[in-house]
N, C-alpha and C positions, 0 to 999 in steps of 0.2 A: 417437552424438552427431550432432546436426543440423548441417548445413552453415550457414555464416554467413548466406548469403542466404536460406536456408529459414526461419531463426528470424526474421529481419527481416520477411520476407513474411508469416509467420504472425502476428506482432505487429500489422503494418499491417492485415491483413484482420480480425483480431479487433477492433481499435480501430474500424475503419470500421463494423463491425456494431454495436458497443456505442454509438458516437456516434449512429448512425442511430436506434437504439431509445431511448436514454436521454438523449441530448444531451451536450454537452461537459461541463457542470458535474456532471451526474449520473453520469459515468463516471470512476472512479478508476483510477490507474495500477496499483495492486495488483490490481484486478479484471482489467485488460487482461493483466497478466502471468500471473495464475492461469488465465484462460480460454484463453490462447494457449500455456500450458505452457512459458513461456520463463523462463530463469533471471533472477533479479532484476537482476543487473548488465548484462544484455543491453539493457535499455531505454535507458540513458544511453550505452551503447556505440554502439548503432545510431541513437539520437535524442539527440545531445548537448544539443540545445536544449530537451529535455523534452517535456511534454505538448502545448505549442503546435505544435512541429514535427511530432509524431505526428499531431495533428489535421489540420494542413495537408496532410501527405502522404497521410493516409487519405482525406480529402475528394477530393484529386486522383485517387487510385486508384479510388475508388468512382465518382467522376464520369466518368472515362474509360470504365469498364465500363458504366455506365448509358447514356452517349452512344453506345457501340458497339451496345448492344441496341436503343436507339431508332432508330439508323440502319438496322439490319437490318429492323426493323419497317416503316420508311418505304419502304425499297427493295423490300420484298415487296408493298407496296400497289399497287393498280392505278390509284388516283386520289387526289386530295387528301382527299376525305371519308374514305376508308378508311385513308389514311395517318395523319391526325390521330386517328382512332378507334384505330388500332393503338398510337399513342403513349400514349393514355389507358388502353388496356387493359393495357399494360405495367405502369403504376403501379397500376391496379386489381388486377391479378393479384398483385402483390407485397403489397398491403395485405391481400387476402383470405387469401393463403397464410401470412401472419405474424399473422393474427388482429388486424390493424390496429395492430400494434406497430411496423411499419417503414413510414415514409413515404418521403420523398425523402432520400437520404443527404447532400445538400448543405443543404437547407432547415433541417433540425433544428439543424445546427451554425451555419449562417449567422444564423438568427434569434437565437440565444443569444449568439454570440461575435464576430460580425464587427465590431461597433462598438467592441469593446475590444481586438482583436488584429489588427494589420495583416497578419501572415502568413496568418491564417485568412481575413480578408476578401479578401485577394488570391487565395488558393486558390479560394474560393467564386466570386469574380468571374471567374476564368479558366475554371472549369468552366461556369458559366452562359453565358459568352461563346462557348465552343465549342459548346454546345448550340444557342444562338441562331443561330450561323453555319450549323450543320447544318440547322436548320429553314428558314433563309432560302434555302439551296441547294435544299432540297426544294420550297419555294414557287416558286422560279424555274422549276424543272422542271415544276411543275404549271400554269405559265402566268401566274403573278403577275408583273406588270411589275417591272423592276429597282428603280425608285424606291419601290415599295411593299413589296418583299420584306423589308427589314430592319425597318421599323416593325411590319409584320404578324407577323414572327417574334417580336418582343418581346411582342406581344399574345398570341400562341399560348403562348409559354413562361410568361408571368406568369399567364395564365388556367389553364393546366394545373397550375402550382404551387399556385395558390389552391384549385383543385378537389381536389387531393391532400390539402391541409391540411384542408379541410372534410370530405372523405370519412373521413379518419382520426378526426376529432373526432366525426363523426356515426356512425361505424362502418357506413357504407353507401356503396358506390361509385356509386350512381345519379347523384350530382352530377358525377362525372367524365364519365359518358356523356352527360349533358345538356350540359355545357360543350363537349365535343368535337363534339357535333351542331351547336351554334351556331357553333363555330369552322369547321366544314365549310362552313356557309352563308356565313360571312364570306369564306373563302378562295375559294369559287366566285364570289362577287360580285366580288372583287378581280381574279380571272382573266378575267372576261368583259368 
């Protein structure tokens, strides 16, 4: 018998994967239970507020993990251009490895459900805020002035998110590499 925390974690991770691939409305709770091999009663035991709570928590979990991976990529980069390219390559690699079925774990849910669910909107906003703060920190480290770091971080994040969406639709990661190249130029201009 699985420990309580193990079942909850398995359900969360399965839900995060399914929401990323299929969206909020395309993912049913029975599918989450079946694919996570969790007993039926465990869903409402661990997530008493139902699917909305499950989605909010799975977005938060996936968002933290992506944020950690992006931070690792940026920390390993020698300069702004390679740092922003590394962020783009993280998303490009995930798209390629999933045959374009997995885009951003936050965007898929946010586009579909943030307007109708405050808990989901808040979870998405929190994740994007954390990513934006991390990018702003990196920009400051790359010499971008304090007053330009936050607005430029919003530009970097929104440009990457748009590029990931286009790449997924086009089934081609070239747009991500093109956008990160332009972002590298923009960051270098801001830092000079």
